[in-house]
MIPA-709044 format. One record per residue (C-alpha): residue number from 1; y, z, x. Coordinates in Angstrom, 2 decimals. Each point is the difference from the previous one (the first is absolute). Layout:
N
> NUM, Y, Z, X
...
END
This chain:
518
> 1, 0.15, 20.80, 17.88
> 2, 0.06, -1.72, -3.45
> 3, -2.52, -1.28, -2.43
> 4, 0.80, -1.82, -3.19
> 5, -2.63, 1.91, -1.81
> 6, 2.42, 2.99, -0.18
> 7, 1.55, -1.84, -2.94
> 8, -3.20, 0.84, -2.00
> 9, -0.93, 3.26, 1.82
> 10, 3.32, 1.70, -0.75
> 11, -0.37, -0.51, -3.74
> 12, -3.64, 1.00, 0.05
> 13, 0.93, 3.22, 1.73
> 14, 2.96, 0.76, -2.35
> 15, -1.47, -1.24, -3.27
> 16, -3.78, -0.20, 0.37
> 17, -0.82, 0.14, -3.70
> 18, 2.79, -2.42, -1.12
> 19, -1.03, -3.45, -1.22
> 20, 0.52, -2.59, 2.70
> 21, -1.68, -3.04, -1.58
> 22, -0.90, -1.05, -3.51
> 23, -2.13, -3.12, -0.37
> 24, -1.85, -1.22, -3.10
> 25, -2.94, 2.31, -0.37
> 26, 0.80, 2.42, 2.85
> 27, 2.59, 2.43, 1.29
> 28, 0.33, 1.46, 3.56
> 29, 1.96, 3.03, 1.19
> 30, 1.90, 0.12, 3.38
> 31, -2.76, 2.12, 1.40
> 32, -2.70, -2.44, -1.14
> 33, 1.81, -3.02, 1.49
> 34, 0.54, 1.78, 3.28
> 35, -3.63, 1.12, 0.03
> 36, -1.33, -3.45, -0.65
> 37, 2.26, -1.44, 2.70
> 38, -1.42, 2.63, 2.44
> 39, -3.53, -1.08, -0.96
> 40, 0.94, -3.66, 0.78
> 41, 1.44, 1.09, 3.37
> 42, -3.23, 1.96, 0.89
> 43, -2.02, -3.11, -0.90
> 44, 2.17, -2.28, 2.19
> 45, -0.25, 2.31, 2.98
> 46, -3.74, 0.50, -0.52
> 47, -0.33, -3.77, 0.24
> 48, 1.40, 0.14, 3.51
> 49, 3.36, -1.54, -0.81
> 50, 2.66, 1.44, 2.30
> 51, 3.72, 0.78, -0.74
> 52, 2.21, -3.07, 0.47
> 53, -2.69, -2.42, -1.14
> 54, 0.72, -2.17, -3.08
> 55, -1.76, 0.07, -3.31
> 56, 0.57, -2.54, -2.77
> 57, 0.36, 0.97, -3.67
> 58, -0.11, -2.42, -2.88
> 59, 0.13, 1.47, -3.45
> 60, 1.95, -0.30, -3.28
> 61, 1.70, 3.09, -1.43
> 62, -2.91, 2.43, -0.33
> 63, -0.02, 3.63, 1.24
> 64, -2.34, -0.94, 2.85
> 65, 2.74, -2.09, 1.61
> 66, 2.08, 3.22, 0.40
> 67, -3.03, 2.13, 1.26
> 68, -0.88, -2.63, 2.61
> 69, 3.58, -0.68, 1.04
> 70, 0.67, 3.67, 0.78
> 71, -3.41, 0.46, 1.42
> 72, 0.66, -2.73, 2.55
> 73, 3.31, 1.55, 0.91
> 74, -1.40, 3.46, 0.27
> 75, -2.66, -1.32, 2.41
> 76, 2.90, -1.17, 2.18
> 77, -0.98, -3.58, -0.67
> 78, 2.16, -2.95, -1.13
> 79, -0.17, -1.40, -3.62
> 80, 0.03, -3.81, -0.36
> 81, 0.48, -0.61, -3.74
> 82, -1.11, -3.28, -1.47
> 83, 1.21, -1.93, -3.05
> 84, -2.89, -0.24, -2.46
> 85, 0.96, -3.62, -0.72
> 86, -0.69, -1.37, 3.47
> 87, -2.49, -2.77, 0.66
> 88, -3.00, 0.58, 2.38
> 89, 1.59, -1.85, 2.89
> 90, 3.13, 2.22, -0.34
> 91, -2.13, 3.13, -0.06
> 92, -1.91, -1.13, 3.14
> 93, 3.20, -0.86, 1.85
> 94, 1.60, 3.47, -0.67
> 95, -3.18, 1.85, 0.92
> 96, -0.22, -1.84, 3.30
> 97, 3.76, 0.10, 0.73
> 98, 0.32, 3.73, -0.69
> 99, -3.04, 0.91, 1.88
> 100, -1.23, 2.12, -2.91
> 101, -3.28, 1.84, 0.74
> 102, -0.68, 0.98, -3.55
> 103, 0.71, -1.38, -3.50
> 104, 0.22, 1.84, -3.36
> 105, -0.25, -2.63, -2.75
> 106, 0.02, 0.32, -3.78
> 107, -3.21, -1.31, -1.48
> 108, 1.84, -2.39, -2.26
> 109, -0.50, -1.35, -3.45
> 110, -0.97, -3.31, -1.59
> 111, 3.70, -0.88, -0.31
> 112, 0.86, 1.35, 3.47
> 113, -2.98, -0.48, 2.31
> 114, 1.73, 1.70, 2.91
> 115, -3.10, 1.82, 1.22
> 116, -1.95, -3.18, 0.54
> 117, 2.98, -1.69, 1.70
> 118, 0.63, 3.00, 2.21
> 119, -3.70, 0.32, 0.94
> 120, -0.22, -3.55, 1.03
> 121, 3.05, 0.37, 2.15
> 122, -1.27, 3.20, 1.49
> 123, -3.15, -1.82, 1.07
> 124, 2.19, -2.51, 1.87
> 125, 2.03, 2.73, 1.84
> 126, -1.99, 0.82, 3.09
> 127, 2.01, 3.12, 0.90
> 128, -0.20, 1.60, -3.46
> 129, -3.04, 2.29, 0.08
> 130, 0.13, 2.05, -3.25
> 131, 0.23, -1.22, -3.65
> 132, 0.46, 2.48, -2.84
> 133, -0.05, -1.17, -3.53
> 134, 2.31, 1.77, -2.57
> 135, -1.38, 0.43, -3.38
> 136, 1.35, 1.92, -3.02
> 137, -3.50, 1.15, -0.90
> 138, -1.29, 2.75, 2.42
> 139, -3.56, -0.91, -0.93
> 140, 0.26, -3.71, 0.56
> 141, -2.17, -1.38, 2.78
> 142, 1.71, -2.05, 2.76
> 143, 0.16, -3.57, -1.16
> 144, -0.20, -1.21, 3.61
> 145, -3.28, 0.51, 1.84
> 146, 0.36, 1.95, 3.31
> 147, 3.43, 1.34, -0.89
> 148, 1.13, 3.43, -1.23
> 149, 2.04, 1.24, -2.88
> 150, 3.09, 2.14, -0.17
> 151, -1.97, 2.66, -1.93
> 152, -2.76, 0.07, 2.55
> 153, 2.58, 0.52, 2.71
> 154, 1.57, 3.05, -1.65
> 155, -3.10, 1.44, -1.74
> 156, -0.72, 3.53, 1.25
> 157, 2.78, -0.10, 2.60
> 158, 2.29, 3.05, 0.52
> 159, 3.36, -0.27, -1.72
> 160, 1.79, 1.62, 3.00
> 161, 1.09, -1.97, 2.95
> 162, 2.41, 0.58, 2.77
> 163, 2.40, -2.95, -0.16
> 164, 0.34, -1.80, 3.37
> 165, 3.35, 0.44, 1.52
> 166, 1.86, -3.23, 0.67
> 167, 3.32, -0.89, 1.73
> 168, 2.75, -1.14, -2.25
> 169, -0.05, -3.31, 1.79
> 170, -3.72, -0.56, -0.56
> 171, -0.84, -2.78, -2.47
> 172, -1.06, 1.35, -3.35
> 173, -0.23, -3.22, -2.14
> 174, -0.04, -3.76, 0.81
> 175, 1.31, -2.14, -2.78
> 176, -0.70, -3.75, 0.30
> 177, 2.90, -2.18, -0.94
> 178, 0.24, -3.79, 0.33
> 179, 2.02, -1.41, 2.81
> 180, 1.81, -3.25, 0.64
> 181, -3.16, -1.37, 1.69
> 182, -1.85, 0.46, -3.25
> 183, -2.47, 2.52, 1.47
> 184, 0.44, 3.59, -1.18
> 185, 1.38, 2.51, 2.53
> 186, -0.86, 3.64, 0.06
> 187, 3.08, 2.24, -0.22
> 188, -0.72, 3.31, 1.69
> 189, 1.59, 2.91, -1.96
> 190, -0.05, 3.40, 1.79
> 191, -0.51, 3.45, -1.36
> 192, 3.74, 0.57, 0.54
> 193, 0.94, -3.22, -1.77
> 194, -1.95, 0.98, -3.13
> 195, 0.74, 3.66, -0.09
> 196, 3.72, -0.45, 0.37
> 197, 0.14, -2.87, -2.47
> 198, -1.99, 2.08, -2.45
> 199, 2.26, 3.04, 0.39
> 200, 3.14, -2.10, -0.60
> 201, -1.36, -2.04, -2.93
> 202, -1.26, 3.18, -1.69
> 203, 3.57, 1.39, 0.32
> 204, 1.93, -3.00, -1.25
> 205, -2.18, 0.04, -3.17
> 206, 0.23, 3.75, -0.30
> 207, -3.78, 0.46, -0.42
> 208, -1.32, 3.36, -1.12
> 209, -3.23, 1.69, -1.20
> 210, 1.23, -0.94, -3.51
> 211, -0.33, -3.67, 0.57
> 212, -2.78, -2.25, -1.15
> 213, -0.08, -3.31, 1.81
> 214, -1.61, -3.12, -1.51
> 215, -1.81, -1.82, 2.77
> 216, -0.61, -3.52, -1.16
> 217, 1.21, -1.59, 3.23
> 218, -2.98, -0.66, 2.28
> 219, -0.51, 2.74, 2.56
> 220, -0.90, -2.47, 2.75
> 221, 3.62, -1.26, -0.19
> 222, 2.59, 1.93, 1.88
> 223, 2.15, 0.52, -3.13
> 224, -2.72, 1.85, -1.97
> 225, -1.45, 1.63, 3.12
> 226, 3.18, 1.65, 1.26
> 227, 2.55, 0.19, -2.86
> 228, -2.59, 1.20, -2.55
> 229, -3.07, 1.48, 1.63
> 230, 1.45, 1.61, 3.19
> 231, 3.46, 0.97, -1.53
> 232, -1.84, 1.20, -3.11
> 233, -2.31, 2.27, 1.87
> 234, 2.79, 1.34, 2.15
> 235, 1.89, 0.85, -3.24
> 236, -3.02, 1.82, -1.48
> 237, 0.01, -2.57, -2.78
> 238, -2.91, -1.21, -2.21
> 239, -1.01, -3.58, 0.56
> 240, -1.08, -1.84, -3.10
> 241, -2.21, -2.57, 1.52
> 242, -0.59, -3.42, -1.70
> 243, -2.66, -2.43, 1.38
> 244, 2.27, -2.93, -0.95
> 245, 3.26, -0.83, -1.62
> 246, -0.24, -0.71, -3.77
> 247, 3.08, 0.43, -2.16
> 248, -1.84, 1.46, -2.94
> 249, -1.81, 2.55, 2.20
> 250, 3.34, 0.86, 1.84
> 251, 1.64, 0.95, -3.27
> 252, -3.06, 1.97, -1.10
> 253, -0.20, 1.93, 3.23
> 254, 3.80, 0.66, 0.15
> 255, -0.29, 1.60, -3.44
> 256, -3.26, 1.82, 0.50
> 257, 0.81, 1.37, 3.43
> 258, 3.77, 0.48, -0.64
> 259, 0.80, -2.04, 3.06
> 260, 3.35, 0.69, 1.67
> 261, -0.01, -2.50, 2.94
> 262, -0.77, -3.71, -0.46
> 263, 0.15, -2.50, 2.81
> 264, -0.99, -3.66, 0.20
> 265, 0.90, -3.46, 1.29
> 266, 2.33, -2.02, -2.35
> 267, -2.88, -1.95, -1.51
> 268, -1.47, 3.31, -1.23
> 269, 3.22, 0.71, -1.84
> 270, 0.04, -3.55, -1.22
> 271, -3.52, 0.56, -1.35
> 272, 1.03, 3.15, -1.80
> 273, 2.94, -1.75, -1.50
> 274, -2.03, -3.06, -1.17
> 275, -2.70, 2.28, -1.51
> 276, 2.58, 2.05, -1.90
> 277, 1.69, -3.20, -1.37
> 278, -3.44, -1.16, -1.25
> 279, -0.77, 3.41, -1.65
> 280, 2.46, 0.56, -2.83
> 281, -1.68, 3.35, -0.84
> 282, 0.72, 1.43, 3.46
> 283, 2.83, 2.46, 0.11
> 284, 1.39, -1.43, 3.22
> 285, 3.03, 2.27, 0.01
> 286, -2.29, 3.03, 0.08
> 287, -2.94, -1.50, 1.94
> 288, 1.29, 1.32, 3.33
> 289, 1.92, 3.09, -1.30
> 290, -1.69, 2.46, 2.48
> 291, 0.83, -2.33, 2.98
> 292, 2.93, 1.37, 2.11
> 293, -0.35, -2.49, 2.94
> 294, -0.78, -3.79, -0.25
> 295, -0.18, -1.42, 3.48
> 296, -0.56, -3.62, 1.07
> 297, -0.45, -1.78, 3.36
> 298, -2.20, -2.60, 1.67
> 299, 2.26, -2.86, -1.26
> 300, 3.48, -0.43, -1.34
> 301, 0.18, 0.75, -3.80
> 302, 2.01, -2.61, -1.84
> 303, 3.01, 1.65, -1.54
> 304, -0.86, -1.44, -3.45
> 305, -3.42, 1.64, 0.12
> 306, 1.45, 3.33, 1.28
> 307, 2.53, 0.09, -2.83
> 308, -2.56, -0.93, -2.59
> 309, -2.38, 2.71, 1.13
> 310, 2.75, 2.64, -0.02
> 311, 1.16, -0.89, -3.39
> 312, -3.43, -0.34, -1.57
> 313, -1.45, 3.20, 1.41
> 314, 3.08, 2.11, 0.38
> 315, -0.49, 0.68, 3.72
> 316, 1.80, -0.58, 3.28
> 317, -1.78, -2.09, 2.60
> 318, 0.54, 0.91, 3.64
> 319, -0.51, -2.72, 2.59
> 320, -1.06, 0.59, 3.49
> 321, -0.66, -2.15, 3.00
> 322, -2.67, 0.11, 2.72
> 323, -2.74, -1.84, 1.87
> 324, -3.42, 0.80, 1.32
> 325, 1.49, 0.14, 3.47
> 326, 2.48, 2.69, -1.12
> 327, -2.52, 2.53, -1.53
> 328, 1.47, -1.30, -2.50
> 329, 3.29, 1.66, -1.06
> 330, 3.23, -1.43, 1.44
> 331, 2.46, 0.44, -2.94
> 332, -0.04, 1.39, -3.51
> 333, 2.23, 0.63, -2.98
> 334, -0.74, 3.78, -0.11
> 335, 0.05, 2.08, -3.11
> 336, 3.13, 2.03, 1.06
> 337, 2.37, -2.76, 0.94
> 338, 1.70, -2.93, -1.66
> 339, -2.41, -2.80, -0.77
> 340, 1.37, -3.64, 0.37
> 341, -1.95, -2.50, -1.97
> 342, -1.10, -2.86, 2.21
> 343, 0.05, 2.13, 3.13
> 344, -3.05, 1.46, 1.64
> 345, 2.06, 3.01, 0.92
> 346, 1.23, 1.71, 3.15
> 347, -2.06, 0.81, 3.22
> 348, -2.15, 3.08, -0.49
> 349, 0.46, 3.03, 2.36
> 350, -0.73, -0.86, 3.67
> 351, 0.15, -3.79, -0.47
> 352, 2.68, -2.46, 0.95
> 353, 0.59, -3.50, -1.39
> 354, 2.05, -2.79, 1.34
> 355, 0.69, -3.55, -0.98
> 356, 0.07, -2.44, 2.91
> 357, 0.65, -3.67, 0.65
> 358, -2.52, -2.28, 1.74
> 359, 1.15, 1.35, 3.41
> 360, -0.47, 3.64, -1.15
> 361, 3.64, 0.75, -0.22
> 362, 0.88, 2.48, -2.74
> 363, 1.71, -1.49, -3.08
> 364, 2.71, 1.68, -2.04
> 365, -0.50, 1.11, -3.67
> 366, -0.99, -2.59, -2.54
> 367, -0.85, -2.65, 2.59
> 368, -3.63, -1.19, -0.27
> 369, -2.35, 0.18, 2.90
> 370, -3.34, 1.32, 1.11
> 371, -0.82, 3.60, -0.87
> 372, -0.99, 2.05, 3.06
> 373, -1.21, 3.58, 0.02
> 374, -0.53, 2.86, 2.43
> 375, -1.08, 3.64, -0.40
> 376, -3.01, 2.12, -0.60
> 377, -1.56, -2.46, -2.48
> 378, -0.44, -2.93, 2.45
> 379, -3.59, -0.66, 1.03
> 380, -1.34, 0.54, 3.52
> 381, -0.61, -3.77, 0.22
> 382, -2.50, -2.70, -0.95
> 383, -3.53, 0.76, 1.21
> 384, -0.88, -1.87, 3.18
> 385, 3.04, -2.32, -0.41
> 386, 2.68, 1.08, 2.58
> 387, 1.87, -3.27, -0.24
> 388, 0.28, 0.11, -3.84
> 389, 1.01, 3.69, 0.30
> 390, 2.66, -0.81, 2.51
> 391, 1.34, -2.84, -2.14
> 392, 0.17, 2.18, -3.10
> 393, 1.62, 2.88, 1.87
> 394, 2.73, -1.88, 1.84
> 395, 2.81, 2.22, 1.14
> 396, -1.76, 3.13, -1.33
> 397, 0.34, -1.15, -3.65
> 398, -2.87, -1.21, -2.14
> 399, 0.80, -3.41, -1.38
> 400, -1.17, -0.14, -3.59
> 401, 0.31, -3.71, -0.54
> 402, 1.97, 0.72, -3.19
> 403, 3.42, -1.17, -0.74
> 404, 2.46, 2.34, -1.66
> 405, 3.45, 1.63, 0.18
> 406, 1.41, 3.42, -0.36
> 407, 3.14, 1.07, -1.87
> 408, 2.67, 2.31, 1.35
> 409, -1.96, 3.14, -1.05
> 410, -3.26, -1.09, 1.72
> 411, -1.89, -1.25, -3.05
> 412, -2.40, -2.71, 0.92
> 413, -0.46, -3.18, -2.02
> 414, -2.98, -2.29, 0.83
> 415, 0.97, -3.64, -0.39
> 416, -2.87, -2.10, 1.34
> 417, -2.54, -0.17, 2.78
> 418, 0.50, -1.39, 3.40
> 419, -3.60, -0.95, 0.41
> 420, -2.17, -1.99, -2.44
> 421, -1.55, 3.07, -1.48
> 422, -0.96, -0.10, -3.65
> 423, -0.21, 3.13, -2.00
> 424, -2.38, -0.52, -2.96
> 425, -0.36, 2.96, -2.24
> 426, 1.00, 2.39, 2.82
> 427, -2.50, -1.42, 2.43
> 428, 1.20, -1.88, 3.14
> 429, -1.36, -3.49, 0.55
> 430, 0.91, -2.24, 2.96
> 431, -0.23, -3.73, -0.94
> 432, -1.31, -1.08, 3.37
> 433, -3.17, 2.11, -0.51
> 434, -0.68, -1.84, -3.28
> 435, 0.95, -3.34, 1.59
> 436, -2.63, 0.50, 2.75
> 437, -2.59, 0.39, -2.71
> 438, 1.07, -2.91, -2.11
> 439, -0.01, -2.42, 3.03
> 440, -3.68, 0.70, 0.54
> 441, -0.77, -1.94, -3.19
> 442, -1.19, -3.47, 1.08
> 443, 2.20, -1.74, -2.48
> 444, 3.20, 1.82, 0.93
> 445, 2.02, -1.92, 2.50
> 446, 3.16, 2.23, 0.10
> 447, 1.23, 2.95, -1.96
> 448, 2.83, 2.46, -0.37
> 449, 0.12, 3.24, -2.05
> 450, 3.10, 1.66, -1.33
> 451, 0.87, 2.70, -2.53
> 452, 1.54, -0.96, -3.24
> 453, 1.64, 2.33, -2.60
> 454, -2.40, 1.48, -2.54
> 455, 0.88, 2.19, -2.93
> 456, -2.98, 2.40, 0.39
> 457, -0.82, 0.12, 3.63
> 458, 3.49, -0.59, 1.48
> 459, -1.29, -2.85, 2.02
> 460, -3.03, -2.32, -0.31
> 461, -1.62, -2.17, 2.65
> 462, 0.47, -3.71, -0.25
> 463, -1.81, -2.49, 2.18
> 464, 1.32, -3.48, 0.84
> 465, -2.99, -2.20, 0.93
> 466, -0.16, -3.37, 1.76
> 467, -3.41, -1.43, -0.67
> 468, -2.13, -1.92, 2.47
> 469, 0.13, -3.76, -0.75
> 470, -2.30, -0.94, -2.86
> 471, -0.40, 3.63, -1.20
> 472, 0.14, 0.93, -3.66
> 473, 0.23, 3.69, 0.72
> 474, 1.27, 1.97, -3.01
> 475, 1.82, 3.29, -0.43
> 476, -2.95, 1.91, -1.41
> 477, -2.09, -0.81, 3.08
> 478, 2.73, 1.07, 2.44
> 479, 0.47, 3.26, -1.88
> 480, -3.69, 0.75, -0.10
> 481, -0.32, -0.74, 3.77
> 482, 2.68, 2.38, 0.91
> 483, -1.19, 2.62, -2.45
> 484, -3.34, 0.29, 1.81
> 485, 1.55, 0.54, 3.35
> 486, 3.03, 2.33, -0.38
> 487, 0.84, 3.06, -2.06
> 488, 0.62, -0.44, -3.72
> 489, 3.75, 0.55, 0.42
> 490, 0.32, -2.68, 2.76
> 491, -1.38, -3.20, -1.45
> 492, 2.56, -2.45, -1.50
> 493, 0.01, -0.32, -3.82
> 494, 2.26, -3.04, 0.07
> 495, -0.82, -3.26, 1.85
> 496, 2.10, -3.06, 0.38
> 497, -1.21, -3.18, 1.66
> 498, 2.38, -2.20, 1.84
> 499, 0.00, -2.94, 2.33
> 500, 1.82, 1.69, 2.79
> 501, 1.80, 3.26, 0.90
> 502, 3.61, 0.21, 1.17
> 503, 0.25, 0.66, 3.84
> 504, 2.70, 0.33, 2.61
> 505, 0.11, -1.95, 3.24
> 506, -2.50, 2.24, 1.69
> 507, -2.57, -0.37, -2.77
> 508, 0.59, 3.43, -1.53
> 509, -0.51, 0.04, -3.77
> 510, 3.31, 0.81, -1.76
> 511, -1.04, 2.58, -2.52
> 512, 3.65, 0.49, -0.94
> 513, -0.21, -3.56, -1.52
> 514, -3.17, 0.82, -1.86
> 515, 1.61, 3.13, -1.46
> 516, 2.93, -2.03, -1.46
> 517, -2.36, -2.29, -1.86
> 518, -0.08, 0.59, -3.85
END
C-alpha cells in the first residue's frame, strides 16, 4: 500500500518542530502542516466523501493550498488542481469532466476574482455537492451564501487522522492539460508516479534539511507542485512561499530567508534579469549568493538569457524537462554531473527516453525526431479517454509531441514542438482552443492562432483574422472578446487582419506559412 501523504508525514514524524512553511505574516512547523491536513481529511470524510472520489482545488500560493492538497490525499481522494486564471466556462468544464464532488476555492481579490468565478462554475456542475471557500482570515464570513469556509471545516477537528491506504496504481492527482482537440484532458497521476518522481528529483537536486526553497511557481502547476512542494517536503526543507512572482519581492525573500534553491520558468529568470538591469543600486552579483541550485523548466530557456542570468547573478542554471503527463520529471542536469548548456539533461533514474521518426523507429544520436518516454513517471492515462490514451502510449512509449535530439552521451536537446502547442510564460496554450472562441464572434469569418517569439514570455499568441464582409472589426475588440472567455494567459495580444488564409488542397490552414511571415 502507498499514499503520497507519506512525503509530508515522514518529515512531520522526524522533524515535527522544524519550520515547513514561511509565508508573509505566518510560519508553520511540519507538525502543524500535518495536523491541519489531518483536520481537512476529517472534514472531507465527515461530509460523506469516499476514497477515490475527486475534489477540485483552486488557490494561489497560500498555506491553505498545501493543507487542503494533503488533506485530500490523506482522505484517499483525488486532487484536481485548477489554474486560478481560468474562465468560468473552463472551470465548469473541468468540474464536470473530472466528476469532482467537492471544490475548495480561494475567495479571490479585486484583481483576481477567482472565488466568484469558481462559485458560478460550481453552481453549473450538477455532480459537485460541496463548496468550501478558502480565506486567509480565519474570522472572515463565507462570501458565498449557503457555502462553507475552509476554517469552519477544520475548526475544532482532531489533528490526528489515520491516512487511508491506497494502491500505488490508484490515482492521486488529475492534472488538466490541453489536447489537440482544444478541450483539456485530465492526466491521471498515480501515487506511485508522484512518490517515485519526488524521490528522484529530491536526489538529483541533493535536497536536505538545510535547504530553503523559494516557491514562486504556482503550486497548481506540476512544476511547483512536485519539484518544489513534494520534493521539498521529502527533503525536510523549508518552503518560502510567495503568493505571486514579483522580482523585487524575490530578491528580498532570497536575502531575508537565505534561500538555497530557486526554480522558475525562463520568463521568471528573464524578469529577474530585467529588474536587475533597471535597478543600478542592486548588487546583482550578490543578490543570489545563498542560492546553490537554480533550476528551470516548463519551456526552453534561450541560451542568451541563460548566459546573461549566470553572468549577472553568478549562478549556474540547471535545465530540466518534463510534462504534466510525466509527473513531471523526465530529464535534468543534476548537480553532481556535467551540465551542458542548451541541453535539458539526461534521463532521471528509472526513466528512458528515445527519439523516433514518424513511424516510431528509433533514431541515432543527433538526428531530430519526436521525444518518447517510458518509466515510472508516465501517467496512468487520460481520464475517460481510452482512445487518446492509446494514441499517446503507442508501443508502450508516451509520445510527448516534442521534437528533439540526443547526443552520444544521452543529453537531450529540445528543438521544436510536433504539435501546435504554444508555451506562453511556462503555460501551455493550444491555438485551436482559442480559435474556437474567436470564431464565435459574429464578425469573424475565419481565424488562425499561432505562437510568435516574445522576449519576456518566450512565445506570444497572435491571431490572424478574416473579417465578415462589411465588418470593421478592430484588434482591441477581438482581444477584449477573447479575454472575457479564456484564461488570461491564453488570449492573443497580437491581431492581424487579412483577406484570406493560406490553405492546402484539402482546406487545411497552413500555419507554417503564417509563421514565416515577418
